[in-house]
N, C-alpha and C positions, 0 to 999 in steps of 0.2 A: 245541411248535409248530415247524413246518418253516420254514426260511428259504429263499427263492428268490433265486438270484443272477441277474444279467443274462443269462447264457448260457441258463438254463432258460426264460426268457421267449421266446426265439427258437426253442425246440425245437418242432417240429411233429410231426404224426403219423408222418412218415417219418424221424424222428431229428433230431439237432442240425443246425442250419443250414437246415432246410426251413421253409417258410412255413406257420404253423399255419392260416392262412385259405385256403390254396390247395387246390383240390379234388384229392382223391387218385385219383379215378376218371376221369381225362381220357380221353375217347373211349368211355366206357361209358355206355349209356343208363340213366337212373334207372329204378327199378322203378315200373311203372305201378300206380295204385290201381285198385280195382274199377270206379269210375265212368269212369275214363279208358279202361279196357279195353272197357266197354260202348259208350262213344261211338265208339271206333275200329271196333269190330265193326259198329255201326249205320251208320257212314259207308261201310264196305265193302258192306253189304247194300244201301244206297241206290244206290251206283254200279252194282252188279250189276242192281238192279231197273230202273234207267233204261236200261241198255244192252240187257238181255234180259228184258223184263217177264214174258212167259208162262212161260219156263223158271224164272225166279227165284221166281215165285209158287208154282209146284209145289214147288220146293226149300224155300222158307220154310215151306210147310205141313208138309213132312217134318221140318224142323228143329224146328218148334214142337211136333209130336207127340212127338218124342224128348225134348225138354226139356233136352238136354245143353249147349246153347249159352248163353253169358252174355246174349245178346240175346233169348232166348226171351220174357221178360216184355214187352219192348219190341215184339216182333213181334206178340204177342197183343194188346197195347194198341192198336197201330196198326190191326190188323185190325178190332177191335171198334169203334174210332172211325170207321173208313171205312164200316162197315156202318151205324152209327148216323147218320152224315152223309147217306148215300144215303136212308135211311128218312125223315129229317127233311126233306130236299129234296123228296122225292116228296109228303109230307104238306103241306108248305108250298105246293107247286105246285097241288095239288088245292084247298086252301083259297083261294088267290088266284084260281084259275079260277072257283070257285063264287061268290066275293064279287064279283069284277069282271066276270064273264061274264054276269050277269043285268041 
């Protein structure tokens, strides 16, 4: 069994005398996970969609067709949700007009 002296307890990842709890990658961004990457890409898509909606819709259609982007599933899900919401609102409007219109 190994014995550790007091000097070894203070040895960090950068050698003796360094703090073992201090981060070694100061100034380096941590690696993003897949979820964080998708969220960041979705934020960028939303900003572009708000600033230039017509051009962005055309570009998003192209991106979704290619399927190379990490945000492709989100783009398709939002598109399907938007179409379903429009259909639902039209049907609801017709039902309300028929029910309350008579």
